[in-house]
C-alpha positions in Angstrom: -15.5 51.7 98.5 -12.1 50.0 100.0 -14.2 46.4 100.5 -15.8 46.8 96.8 -12.1 47.7 95.2 -11.7 44.5 97.3 -14.5 42.1 96.1 -13.3 43.2 92.0 -10.2 42.4 92.3 -11.0 38.6 94.4 -13.6 38.3 91.6 -10.9 39.4 88.8 -8.0 37.0 90.0 -10.4 34.1 90.3 -11.7 34.3 87.0 -8.3 34.9 85.7 -7.3 31.7 87.8 -9.9 30.0 86.5 -9.0 31.0 83.0 -5.6 30.0 83.6 -6.4 26.5 84.8 -9.1 25.9 82.0 -6.0 26.6 79.6 -3.7 24.0 81.6 -6.3 21.9 81.5 -6.4 22.5 77.7 -3.0 22.5 76.8 -2.4 18.9 78.7 -5.7 17.8 77.0 -4.2 18.6 73.8 -0.8 17.1 74.7 -2.8 13.4 76.1 -4.2 14.1 72.3 -1.1 14.2 70.5 0.9 11.4 73.1 -2.1 9.3 72.4 -1.7 9.7 68.5 2.0 9.4 68.5 1.2 5.8 70.3 -1.1 4.8 67.8 1.2 5.8 64.7 3.9 3.8 66.2 2.1 1.0 66.9 0.8 1.2 63.5 4.5 1.5 62.1 5.3 -1.4 63.7 2.2 -3.3 63.0 3.1 -2.3 59.1 6.6 -2.9 59.6 5.7 -6.8 61.0 3.2 -7.3 58.3 6.1 -6.6 55.8 8.7 -8.9 57.4 5.7 -11.7 57.3 5.4 -10.6 53.7 9.2 -10.9 52.4 9.6 -14.5 54.5 6.6 -15.5 53.0 7.6 -14.5 49.3 11.0 -16.6 50.2 9.0 -19.3 51.6 6.8 -19.3 48.1 9.9 -19.1 46.0 12.0 -21.9 47.2 8.7 -23.8 47.3 8.5 -22.8 43.4 12.1 -23.9 43.2 11.7 -27.8 44.7 8.6 -28.3 43.2 10.3 -27.3 40.0 13.4 -30.0 40.8 10.7 -32.4 41.9 9.2 -32.1 38.1 12.9 -32.2 36.5 13.2 -35.8 38.9 10.2 -37.1 37.6 10.9 -36.8 34.2 14.5 -38.0 34.5 12.8 -41.4 35.5 10.6 -41.7 32.8 12.7 -40.1 30.0 13.9 -41.7 27.0 17.0 -41.0 25.6 16.3 -37.0 27.1 13.2 -37.2 25.5 9.8 -36.8 27.4 6.1 -37.4 26.1 3.6 -34.3 27.1 0.4 -34.5 26.6 -1.5 -30.7 27.0 -5.1 -30.8 27.2 -7.2 -27.1 27.2 -10.7 -26.5 27.0 -11.7 -24.9 23.8 -9.8 -26.1 20.3 -9.0 -22.2 19.6 -7.0 -22.6 23.1 -5.2 -25.2 21.7 -4.4 -24.0 19.0 -3.1 -20.7 20.3 -1.2 -22.3 22.6 0.8 -24.5 19.8 1.5 -20.9 18.1 3.4 -19.8 20.5 5.0 -23.0 22.1 6.5 -25.0 18.5 9.8 -23.9 17.2 8.6 -25.6 14.1 6.1 -26.9 12.1 2.8 -28.2 13.5 1.8 -31.6 12.1 -2.2 -31.8 12.9 -4.4 -34.7 12.8 -7.9 -36.0 12.6 -8.7 -37.9 16.3 -11.9 -39.8 16.5 -13.6 -37.2 18.3 -13.3 -34.6 14.8 -14.3 -31.3 16.6 -10.8 -31.7 18.4 -7.8 -31.9 16.1 -4.6 -33.1 17.7 -1.3 -30.9 17.4 2.0 -32.0 17.3 5.3 -31.0 17.6 8.5 -30.4 18.9 9.6 -28.1 21.6 12.0 -28.1 24.9 11.0 -28.4 28.6 13.7 -27.9 31.1 16.8 -29.2 29.7 14.5 -32.2 27.8 13.4 -32.6 24.3 9.3 -32.5 24.9 7.4 -34.1 22.0 3.9 -32.3 22.6 0.5 -33.0 21.8 -2.5 -30.7 22.3 -5.9 -31.5 21.5 -8.9 -30.4 23.6 -12.3 -30.9 25.0 -15.7 -28.8 24.4 -15.9 -26.9 27.7 -17.4 -29.8 29.6 -16.9 -33.4 29.6 -19.6 -34.5 31.9 -22.8 -33.4 32.6 -24.9 -34.4 35.6 -28.4 -35.9 35.8 -31.0 -38.2 36.9 -30.9 -41.9 36.0 -33.1 -43.1 32.7 -35.6 -44.2 35.6 -36.9 -41.8 37.2 -39.7 -40.1 35.8 -39.8 -36.6 36.1 -43.7 -36.4 34.9 -44.7 -38.7 37.4 -41.9 -38.4 40.5 -42.8 -36.3 43.7 -41.5 -33.1 43.2 -40.6 -33.3 46.8 -38.5 -36.9 46.3 -36.3 -35.3 43.8 -34.1 -33.7 46.3 -33.6 -37.0 47.6 -33.2 -39.0 44.0 -30.1 -40.4 43.6 -28.0 -38.1 40.2 -25.7 -39.6 38.1 -22.2 -37.8 36.4 -22.6 -39.3 32.6 -20.3 -38.5 29.5 -21.5 -35.4 27.5 -20.1 -37.6 24.3 -18.1 -41.1 24.7 -16.5 -40.2 21.5 -14.5 -37.3 23.3 -13.8 -39.7 26.1 -12.4 -42.3 24.0 -10.7 -39.7 22.1 -9.1 -38.1 25.1 -8.0 -41.6 26.3 -6.8 -42.5 23.0 -3.8 -39.1 22.6 -2.8 -39.7 26.8 -1.4 -43.3 25.4 2.6 -43.2 25.8 2.2 -39.9 27.7 4.3 -39.6 30.2 3.2 -36.3 31.9 -0.3 -34.2 31.7 -0.8 -30.3 31.2 -4.1 -29.3 32.0 -5.1 -25.5 30.5 -8.0 -24.7 31.9 -10.2 -21.7 32.6 -8.6 -20.3 36.0 -12.2 -20.4 37.3 -14.1 -23.4 39.3 -15.4 -24.6 36.1 -11.5 -25.1 35.1 -10.3 -27.1 38.0 -13.6 -29.2 37.2 -12.8 -30.1 34.1 -9.3 -31.0 35.2 -10.6 -33.8 36.9 -13.0 -34.6 34.1 -9.8 -34.9 31.9 -7.8 -36.7 34.7 -10.3 -39.2 35.1 -9.8 -40.3 31.1 -5.6 -40.1 31.0 -4.8 -41.3 34.6 -4.9 -44.9 33.8 -1.7 -44.5 30.8 0.5 -42.1 33.0 3.1 -43.4 35.2 2.8 -44.1 38.8 2.0 -41.8 41.3 0.6 -40.2 38.7 -0.6 -37.8 40.8 3.2 -37.0 40.1 3.2 -36.0 36.2 -0.2 -34.1 35.8 -0.2 -30.1 36.6 -2.7 -27.5 35.7 -1.0 -24.5 33.9 -1.7 -20.8 35.8 -1.7 -18.3 33.1 -3.0 -14.7 33.4 -4.1 -13.6 29.4 -3.2 -15.7 26.3 0.0 -13.2 25.4 3.6 -15.7 24.1 5.2 -14.9 27.5 2.1 -15.5 29.5 2.1 -19.1 27.3 5.7 -19.4 27.8 5.5 -18.6 31.9 3.3 -21.1 32.3 4.7 -24.1 31.0 8.3 -22.7 32.2 6.2 -23.0 36.3 4.3 -25.6 35.8 4.1 -26.6 39.9 0.5 -26.0 40.5 -2.1 -29.0 40.6 -5.9 -28.8 40.4 -8.3 -27.7 43.2 -10.0 -30.9 43.8 -12.3 -29.2 46.1 -13.4 -26.9 44.2 -14.3 -29.4 41.5 -16.3 -30.5 44.0 -17.9 -27.6 45.2 -19.0 -27.4 41.7 -20.4 -30.9 41.4 -22.5 -30.5 44.8 -23.7 -26.7 42.9 -24.7 -28.1 39.8 -26.7 -31.1 41.6 -28.5 -28.3 43.9 -29.2 -26.4 40.7 -30.3 -29.5 39.2 -32.6 -30.4 41.5 -34.6 -26.8 42.9 -34.9 -26.7 39.0 -36.7 -29.8 38.2 -39.0 -30.3 41.7 -39.9 -26.4 41.0 -40.7 -27.1 36.9 -43.1 -30.3 38.3 -44.7 -28.5 40.7 -45.6 -25.5 38.4 -46.5 -28.5 35.2 -49.1 -29.7 37.5 -50.4 -27.1 39.0 -50.8 -25.3 36.2 -52.7 -28.5 34.6 -54.9 -28.8 37.6 -56.1 -25.3 37.1 -56.2 -25.4 33.4 -57.2 -28.5 32.2 -57.0 -27.5 28.7 -53.1 -27.4 29.1 -52.6 -30.6 29.2 -54.2 -31.5 25.9 
C-alpha cells in the first residue's frame, strides 16, 4: 500500500511539474511574442517617422524650387518687358475653355477678334501678372493640330499587310489654316502659356503648338514656355494656375503618345487590309 501511495504521489508530482513547465513555456512564448510585437511596432514607428521627415524635407525642397522658378520667370520677363508690359499668349485645347479662362482672368472688357481660323476666335484683354501689366491673348485649337498617317504613295489597297509594320509614317497638320492661325497670333508674344488637358494627350498638344510658336518667342524659347496645371475650371483654380506658372510640358509623355498612335495605325491598317483581302478571296462577289 505504501508503494502504491508513493507511486501515486510521484506521478502527481511529475504531472504537476510538467504542467508548471508547460505554463512557464507558454508564458515565455507569450513574452517573446509581446517582445517581438513591440519590436516590430517600434520599427514601424521609426519607419513612419523617417518617412514623415523625408516628406517634410521634400516639401521644403519643392517649395524652394517653386520659389526659385517663379523668381526666374520674373527675371526672364524683366528682360523682355517694355515699359513694364509683357505680351502673353495663352493657347487652350478647345474654344469654350478659352472663353472660360478669359472671363476669369480679365478685369476689364474682353475684345474679341476673328482670326484666319474662324472656329478659334482671339480674345484680348489686359490683366496683371507677377507685377507686370499683361496684354493677354487667348485662342485655341480644336483638340489636336496634327494626325499620324501613311505617306500618300502608300496604297493600302495594294500594300502587303506585313509591310505596313515597317512603313514610314508622317505627322501632318489636320488644318494648315489652323497652323497659320497659331503662328499669326503668336507674333510679338513674350511668353506662351499652354492650357491643355492634364493628360498625355494634353502634353502632345503642347508640343504641336510649340512647333508653330517657338520661332516667335524670345530666345531661348524654352525659358518662356509654360504649361498651366489646374485642378478644375473654378475661378480660384484658374487664377492659381496662372500665378504658379513653373511647369513645362512633358516631352516624354508626348513622344510616348505619338508612338502609341503610330502602332495603333499600323495594327489597324494591316488587319483591315488583310481581312478585306481574305473576305474577297472567300466571297468573290464582295469585290463588286
